[in-house]
C-alpha positions in Angstrom: 116.1 105.8 81.0 114.3 108.8 79.4 115.0 109.3 75.7 112.4 111.9 75.1 109.2 111.2 73.1 108.7 107.6 72.3 109.3 107.0 68.5 107.0 104.9 66.4 108.3 101.6 65.0 107.8 99.8 61.7 108.2 96.0 62.0 108.9 94.3 58.7 109.3 90.7 57.6 109.7 88.8 54.2 108.2 85.4 54.9 105.1 84.0 56.5 107.1 82.6 59.4 108.8 86.0 59.8 105.4 87.7 59.6 104.1 85.8 62.6 107.1 86.9 64.7 106.9 90.4 63.3 103.2 90.7 64.4 104.1 89.4 67.9 106.9 92.0 68.2 104.6 94.8 66.9 101.9 93.8 69.4 104.5 93.6 72.3 106.2 96.9 71.9 104.9 99.7 74.0 105.1 102.1 71.2 103.0 103.0 68.1 103.7 100.3 65.5 103.0 99.3 61.9 103.4 95.9 60.4 105.1 96.0 56.9 104.9 92.8 54.8 105.3 91.9 51.1 102.1 92.2 49.1 101.4 88.5 48.9 101.7 88.0 52.7 100.1 91.4 53.7 96.8 90.3 52.1 96.6 87.5 54.7 97.5 89.8 57.7 94.8 92.2 58.8 96.2 95.7 59.2 99.5 95.0 57.5 100.8 97.6 55.1 102.2 96.0 51.9 105.5 96.7 50.1 106.9 95.5 46.9 110.6 95.6 48.0 112.2 96.0 51.4 113.9 99.1 50.2 110.4 100.7 49.9 109.5 99.9 53.5 113.0 101.2 54.7 112.6 104.4 52.7 109.2 105.0 54.3 110.6 104.5 57.8 113.6 106.8 57.3 111.5 109.6 55.7 108.9 109.4 58.4 111.6 109.2 61.2 110.2 105.8 62.4 112.4 103.2 63.9 112.7 99.9 62.0 112.7 96.3 63.2 113.4 93.8 60.4 112.8 90.0 60.9 115.3 88.7 58.3 119.0 88.4 57.6 121.3 91.4 58.4 122.7 91.5 54.9 119.3 92.1 53.3 118.7 95.0 55.7 122.2 96.5 55.1 121.5 96.6 51.3 118.0 98.0 51.9 119.1 101.0 54.0 122.5 101.7 52.5 121.3 104.6 50.3 119.3 106.1 53.1 122.0 106.8 55.7 122.5 110.5 56.7 124.3 110.5 60.0 124.2 109.2 63.6 122.3 112.3 64.7 119.6 111.8 62.0 119.2 108.1 61.2 116.4 106.2 63.0 117.1 103.0 65.0 117.4 99.8 63.0 117.2 96.4 64.7 117.4 93.1 62.9 116.1 89.8 64.3 116.3 86.3 63.0 113.1 84.4 62.3 113.6 82.2 65.4 113.6 85.3 67.6 116.9 84.3 69.2 119.0 87.5 68.5 118.0 91.1 68.3 120.9 92.9 66.6 121.3 96.7 67.1 122.3 97.5 63.6 122.2 101.3 63.3 122.0 104.3 65.6 122.7 102.3 68.8 123.1 105.4 71.0 121.4 108.6 69.7 118.8 106.7 67.7 118.1 104.3 70.5 118.7 101.0 68.6 120.4 99.5 71.6 117.4 100.1 73.8 115.0 98.9 71.0 117.0 95.7 70.6 116.6 95.1 74.4 112.8 95.6 74.1 112.5 93.3 71.1 114.6 90.6 72.7 112.5 90.8 75.9 109.4 90.1 73.8 110.8 87.0 72.0 112.9 85.7 74.9 116.0 86.3 72.8 119.3 88.0 73.3 120.0 91.6 72.5 123.2 92.0 70.5 125.0 95.3 71.3 128.3 96.1 69.7 128.9 99.8 70.5 132.3 99.9 72.2 131.4 101.9 75.3 128.6 99.4 76.1 130.7 96.3 75.6 133.4 97.9 77.9 130.9 99.1 80.5 131.8 102.8 79.9 129.5 105.8 79.9 128.5 107.1 76.5 128.3 110.9 76.3 125.8 110.9 73.4 123.4 109.0 75.7 124.3 111.1 78.7 123.4 114.2 76.7 119.9 112.8 76.1 119.6 111.7 79.7 120.5 115.1 81.1 118.6 117.1 78.5 121.7 118.6 76.8 122.4 119.4 73.2 125.7 118.3 71.8 127.4 121.3 70.2 130.1 119.4 68.4 129.1 115.8 67.8 132.4 114.8 66.2 134.1 115.3 69.6 132.2 112.5 71.1 134.5 110.1 69.2 137.6 111.8 70.8 136.3 111.4 74.3 135.1 107.8 73.8 138.4 106.9 72.2 140.3 108.3 75.3 138.0 106.2 77.6 138.5 103.1 75.6 142.3 103.6 75.7 142.3 104.1 79.4 143.3 107.8 79.3 141.8 110.1 81.9 139.1 112.5 80.8 138.6 115.9 82.4 134.9 117.0 83.0 134.4 120.7 83.4 130.9 120.8 85.0 130.2 124.2 86.6 126.5 123.5 87.0 126.9 119.9 88.3 125.0 118.4 85.4 127.1 115.3 84.9 128.5 114.5 88.3 125.7 112.4 89.5 125.5 110.4 86.2 129.3 109.7 86.3 129.5 109.0 90.0 129.9 105.2 89.4 133.0 105.9 87.2 134.9 108.3 89.4 138.3 106.8 88.6 137.9 107.6 84.9 137.3 111.3 85.3 138.9 114.4 86.8 136.1 116.9 87.7 136.5 120.6 87.6 134.1 123.5 88.2 136.2 126.0 86.1 138.1 126.2 82.8 141.6 124.9 83.5 144.7 127.1 83.1 146.4 127.4 79.7 148.7 124.4 79.2 146.2 122.0 80.6 143.8 122.2 77.7 145.1 119.3 75.6 143.7 116.6 77.8 140.4 115.1 76.5 137.7 117.2 78.1 134.0 117.4 78.4 132.4 120.8 79.1 128.8 121.0 80.3 127.5 124.5 80.7 125.7 127.5 79.3 128.7 129.8 78.7 129.5 130.3 75.0 133.1 131.3 75.7 135.8 130.1 73.4 136.8 126.6 74.4 139.7 124.6 73.0 138.9 122.8 69.8 138.4 119.1 70.4 136.6 119.6 73.7 133.2 117.9 73.8 130.7 120.7 74.6 127.3 119.8 76.0 124.7 122.6 76.4 122.0 122.1 79.1 118.6 123.3 77.9 118.0 125.5 80.9 117.0 128.9 79.6 113.6 130.4 79.2 113.2 133.6 77.1 110.3 135.8 77.7 109.3 137.5 74.4 107.1 140.5 73.7 106.8 142.1 70.3 104.7 144.4 68.1 102.4 142.7 65.6 104.1 141.8 62.4 107.7 141.9 63.8 109.9 139.6 61.7 111.7 136.6 63.2 115.1 138.1 62.2 114.5 141.1 64.4 113.5 138.9 67.3 116.5 136.6 66.8 118.9 139.5 66.5 117.9 140.8 69.9 117.9 137.3 71.4 121.5 136.7 70.2 122.6 140.1 71.4 121.1 139.6 74.9 122.5 136.1 75.3 126.0 137.1 74.1 126.1 140.0 76.6 125.0 137.6 79.4 127.6 134.9 78.4 124.8 132.4 77.6 124.7 130.0 74.6 121.6 130.0 72.3 121.9 126.2 72.3 120.8 126.4 76.0 117.4 128.0 75.1 114.6 125.5 76.0 111.5 127.7 75.9 110.2 131.0 74.4 107.3 132.3 76.5 104.8 135.1 75.7 101.3 136.2 76.3 98.3 134.3 74.8 97.5 137.1 72.4 100.9 136.4 70.7 100.7 132.6 70.5 100.1 132.8 66.8 102.6 135.6 66.0 104.6 134.3 63.0 107.8 136.0 64.0 107.8 134.3 67.5 106.9 131.0 66.0 109.7 131.2 63.4 112.2 132.3 66.1 111.3 129.4 68.3 111.7 127.0 65.4 115.1 128.5 64.6 116.2 127.9 68.2 114.6 124.5 68.4 112.7 125.7 71.4 109.2 125.1 72.7 106.7 127.8 72.9 104.6 128.5 76.1 102.0 131.3 76.5 100.0 132.6 79.4 96.8 134.6 79.7 97.3 138.3 80.5 95.7 137.8 83.9 98.4 135.2 84.8 101.2 137.5 83.8 99.6 140.4 85.6 99.9 138.5 88.8 103.7 138.0 88.4 106.0 140.3 90.4 108.5 141.8 87.9 111.3 144.3 88.2 110.3 146.6 85.3 106.6 146.9 84.9 105.3 149.2 82.1 102.1 151.3 82.1 102.2 151.4 78.3 102.3 147.6 78.1 99.5 147.4 80.7 97.2 149.7 78.5 97.8 147.6 75.4 98.0 144.0 76.8 96.2 144.1 80.1 99.3 143.2 82.0 102.2 145.5 83.0 104.7 143.0 81.7 104.9 140.4 79.0 108.6 139.4 78.6 109.7 139.5 82.2 106.4 138.0 83.5 106.3 135.3 80.9 110.0 134.3 81.5 109.3 133.9 85.3 106.0 132.1 84.7 107.4 129.6 82.3 110.6 128.9 84.3 109.0 128.9 87.8 112.2 130.8 88.8 112.0 133.5 91.5 114.3 135.9 89.7 115.5 136.8 86.2 118.9 136.1 84.9 118.5 139.1 82.5 115.9 141.8 83.0 114.1 143.0 79.9 116.1 144.4 77.0 114.3 146.3 74.2 114.5 147.4 70.6 111.8 149.4 68.9 109.6 146.3 68.3 111.0 143.5 70.6 111.4 142.9 74.3 113.4 140.0 75.7 114.0 138.8 79.3 115.8 135.6 80.4 115.2 133.2 83.3 116.6 129.8 84.1 114.3 126.8 84.7 113.7 126.6 88.4 115.1 123.0 88.7 118.5 124.4 87.9 118.3 128.0 89.2 
């Protein structure tokens, strides 16, 4: 089960007995860990980071986006994190374990934060039992916030997850509109729960709880859960000093004309000489996309539909945007050949694994 980059974990305890178990857990987790203990106990535990109150350790974990395992009573932890909660898409995983190591309770962010998985890992270290209370897990149903992570999708409207999960728990059928075949394999074991469709259904059939997984930004009925696969690579070329707003304006225009959602952008690719271009860096940050860059010699070797002699004279390659999009995606063709403004050029390709 791939949940992306492994998050660091703080393991906290309040007593000497709890500290011994906390150290065992910290040493057993296959993740970067820190041991957090009260000042009087931390002095006896090499490497432990002291705190004066649990709320201090909890605040550090939340502010640094570190998961938190607490060896103590649930009530203490609930009071310690209550003022820190922001939302299921932002809070870290919080797991609570008793000092005997018998139960690892997934207390907060069971799905998106990964607390359910962390509880299983902690329980496996102590020989205890993971305590999972999320409804889809207890009923053996698929959870779409986890499926989004497993399939590399972004959730466009997180609140709709609740609508779909409620329908599943009530035994109502859920339609899955999956034109790219992103979810079908993952839901194969639950065929009786879902009605699959490759296209948007006719008007009058839109009230059924529905999941849409695709790149198209077309207007979809409110209440549908929309998952955006991160499948698009944008090749970007620009003049020095071009602002991010000008780059983003062209990106949004190009994607809108191609019926593609900005939430499906995974990568911005360019030539090595532009890897520190502030406008490109800010545009990538705005799209939550990675940046890839390639030497001019690599881009020069790419076969592109619209080479430019002007670009070749200035950059040493006849193409930046189209060549970078193809190089970063491994695709054999472009979804959108280059589009230009005075200062920016954009081309679009789809990652080869889905093209």
